[in-house]
N, C-alpha and C positions, 0 to 999 in steps of 0.2 A: 141230280142231285141227291137223291138217295143213293143211286149207285155209287156216287164220289165217296159219301160218308161210309157205306159198306166196303168199299175199297181200302179206305184209310183204316178201319178198324180191322182189316185181313192183315196188312202189313206187318211183318213180324218185329220184334223188339229186338234192338241191339244189345249185348252183353253191357255196353256202358250204361244204357237204360237201366238194366235190370240192376245194375251195381249202385247207379245214383238213387234209384228208389229204394233200396235195401238200406242204404245208408241214412236216408230221411226217416225211412220207416222206424230204426233204431234209436237214432236221435230223441224222436217223438214219443218212443218207450220211455225215455229216461225218468220223466216226473212220476209216470203210474208206477214205474218199477221202485225208485226210491220210497213213495208211499205205500206200496203193498210190504216191502222191508220193515219199514218203520211200523205199519201196523201190526204185522206178525211177530214183530219183536216185542212189541207193548204188550200184545195178548199172551204171548209166551211166558213173561216175566210171572213168578209167584205173588201171590197177593201181598206176602210177608213184607217182600222186598219194596213194595210199593208203599206199605204202611209205615215201614221204618224211614222212607224217604218223605221229601217234603211235597212230593208230586203226587198227583192223583191219576190213576190209570185211567176211569171213564172220561176224565177232560182230556187227555191227549188222545185217546182214541178218537173221540169227536172232532178235535183238531185236526188230526190226520185225515179222517174222512172228509170233513168240510175243505180241507186244503187240497183235495182231489178235485174239487168243482174250479177252483181258481187255481192254474195251473202253477203260477209264479208264488203265490202262497203256499201251495203244497211242497213246491220244492223246500222253501225257507221253513216251514214248521217240521218237515220230516229230515232234513238235515241237521237243522238245531236238536232235533230228537235224537238221531243217530249219532252225533258226535259230542254231544254235551249230557243229555239226560240218561241215554243207554250206558255211558260210562260210569255214571254214579250210579244207576242201579245195579251194573255188574259188578262193581267194587263193593256194594252191599252185599250181594248175594255169595261173593267169594269169602265174605267175612272182614272185610274191612272197615273198622268202625272209627277210621280217623275222622271223619265227617262229624262225628257226634263228641268228641272230645275238643274241650276248651284249649285254645292256645297257651293260656298262663296257668 
């Protein structure tokens, strides 16, 4: 019994096995990579940018960190931050004050 398990463990991996496992690992790294990107971007933004926006940096940092615990929520929060909030913060940082002018 033990000899059969040892023999099975000794058998070499095929190239296709390695490729399949590599694709699985890369796929599983997507949520944590998005969360790390969103977290580092939120930390990187200056305080004055956050102060001029209607967003709170600490709240977003906590939401991103908590999102890591639940993978689906983490993807949703991180993608929303990267697509919507990041664009707004970058716009303010670049001097675009259109967000603060009234339309009429």
